[in-house]
Residue, then its C-alpha position, 0 to 999 in steps of 0.5 A: x223682096x229679097x231680090x233675084x236667087x234669094x227665098x225665105x226658106x219656104x220654097x225649099x221645104x217642099x215634100x220633105x217638109x209635108x212628110x215631115x210633117x205627115x210622119x211627125x202627126x203619125x207618131x203623136x197620133x200612134x202614141x196617144x192610141x197606144x196610151x188609150x189603149x194602155x189604159x183600158x187594158x187597165x180598167x179591165x183588170x180592176x173590173x176583174x179585181x173587183x169581182x171577189x170583194x163584191x162577192x166579199x161584201x156579199x157574203x158578210x151581208x154589206x150588200x143585198x142580193x140585188x145590189x150586187x147584180x146591179x153593182x155586177x152589170x154596171x162592172x162587165x160594161 
């Protein structure tokens, strides 16, 4: 439509455009995966902090031995 020797720019992107698209997608994927991994580690740290609190509640008589075991199993999953 533009005549000979003119283009709308799509042809010029070719390999470079494809490469940049894949690169941007890869960077976004990496950042999302890293964020999810960091969140998983935070949860595991919270689980290890919960066990001493759970033992304290058991010692005070606030929970029964059965409740202690059930909560402990849930934490360790």
